[in-house]
C-alpha positions, 0 to 999 in steps of 0.5 A, spaced: 393 532 767 390 531 760 391 538 758 399 537 759 399 531 755 396 534 749 400 540 750 406 536 750 404 532 744 402 539 740 409 541 742 413 535 740 409 535 733 411 542 732 418 541 733 418 535 729 415 539 723 419 545 724 425 540 723 422 535 718 427 538 712 433 536 717 430 529 719 429 528 712 436 530 710 439 525 716 435 519 713 437 520 706 444 520 709 446 527 705 453 529 706 451 536 707 446 535 713 449 539 718 449 545 713 442 544 712 440 543 719 443 550 721 440 553 715 433 550 717 434 552 725 436 559 723 431 561 717 426 555 718 421 560 722 420 563 715 416 560 710 421 561 705 426 558 709 423 552 711 421 551 704 428 552 701 430 547 707 425 542 705 427 543 697 434 542 699 433 536 703 429 532 697 434 534 692 439 528 690 446 529 692 452 528 687 457 523 689 464 526 688 469 523 685 474 519 689 481 523 691 485 518 688 481 519 681 482 526 681 489 526 683 490 521 677 487 526 672 491 532 675 497 528 674 495 526 667 494 533 665 500 536 668 504 530 664 500 533 658 502 540 659 509 538 660 510 534 654 507 540 650 512 545 653 517 540 651 515 539 644 514 547 643 521 548 646 524 543 642 521 546 635 523 553 637 530 550 638 530 547 631 528 553 628 533 557 632 539 552 629 537 552 622 537 560 622 544 561 625 547 556 620 
């Protein structure tokens, strides 16, 4: 009976250690926890794969800009390009009219 309890404890400890990078990523609320957990599950059996997963889980994740800000920036860039095209067309039109006179 005691041997079974010790074996169960050893297995639980080994599984916890194996998935330590995934557990850390989940605790740190990383947005890519699922990808990290899949990487850990597939390649964690290699020492290098487990090390990479651990390193990945300890990295600070970058906060992405809200979509509204990205959309505003894109609209601003579109307006600048449109204004540039319009300005160039007006200059070309002025140059062509002066040549025809």
